[in-house]
C-alpha positions as CSV (number, residue, x, y, z in Angstrom):
1,X,-89.4,80.9,152.5
2,X,-92.3,83.2,152.5
3,X,-88.8,86.1,152.9
4,X,-87.0,84.6,149.4
5,X,-90.6,84.6,147.9
6,X,-91.3,88.3,148.5
7,X,-87.5,88.7,148.0
8,X,-87.2,87.5,144.4
9,X,-91.3,89.3,143.9
10,X,-89.9,92.7,144.3
11,X,-87.1,92.6,142.6
12,X,-88.9,91.1,139.8
13,X,-90.8,94.8,139.9
14,X,-87.6,96.2,140.6
15,X,-86.5,95.1,137.6
16,X,-89.4,97.3,134.9
17,X,-88.7,100.8,137.8
18,X,-84.8,100.7,136.5
19,X,-84.8,99.5,132.6
20,X,-87.2,102.3,133.4
21,X,-84.5,105.6,134.3
22,X,-82.2,104.2,132.1
23,X,-84.8,105.2,129.2
24,X,-84.8,108.5,130.3
25,X,-81.4,109.1,130.4
26,X,-81.2,107.6,126.6
27,X,-83.6,110.2,125.8
28,X,-82.1,113.4,127.6
29,X,-79.2,112.2,126.3
30,X,-79.9,111.9,122.7
31,X,-81.9,114.7,122.8
32,X,-78.9,116.8,124.7
33,X,-76.3,115.0,122.1
34,X,-76.5,118.9,120.2
35,X,-75.2,121.3,122.9
36,X,-73.0,117.8,123.5
37,X,-72.7,120.3,126.5
38,X,-74.8,117.0,128.8
39,X,-74.0,114.1,126.7
40,X,-69.5,114.4,127.2
41,X,-71.1,114.5,131.2
42,X,-72.8,111.3,131.0
43,X,-70.0,110.1,129.5
44,X,-68.1,111.2,132.4
45,X,-69.6,109.9,135.0
46,X,-70.0,106.9,133.5
47,X,-66.3,106.7,133.2
48,X,-66.3,107.7,136.6
49,X,-68.9,104.7,137.6
50,X,-66.9,102.3,136.1
51,X,-63.1,102.9,137.6
52,X,-64.0,102.0,140.7
53,X,-65.0,98.7,140.8
54,X,-61.6,98.6,139.1
55,X,-59.4,100.1,141.7
56,X,-60.8,98.4,144.3
57,X,-60.1,95.1,143.0
58,X,-56.3,95.8,141.6
59,X,-56.2,97.5,145.6
60,X,-57.2,94.1,146.7
61,X,-55.2,92.5,144.1
62,X,-51.6,94.7,145.6
63,X,-52.6,94.2,149.1
64,X,-53.0,90.1,148.5
65,X,-50.2,90.1,146.1
66,X,-48.3,92.3,149.0
67,X,-48.7,89.7,151.8
68,X,-47.9,86.4,150.2
69,X,-44.7,88.3,149.0
70,X,-44.2,89.0,152.7
71,X,-45.4,85.1,153.9
72,X,-42.9,83.5,151.8
73,X,-39.4,86.0,153.0
74,X,-39.9,84.9,156.0
75,X,-37.2,81.9,156.9
76,X,-38.9,78.4,158.2
């Protein structure tokens, strides 16, 4: 029970640190919006980070579909 309590406390403290980082990234992106170079880079990075889970999920769905289809072809 103590481990769970410590985990909750650490997660609550970590939330504060992550919000601080988001504010810093937002400020840098807004300041460099005039140049356009860093803002475009941040947006591209966000798109790459967003695409990876979808690719993994798509591969998993394709793998399961192939397995299910292969088991359906077996005569009973």
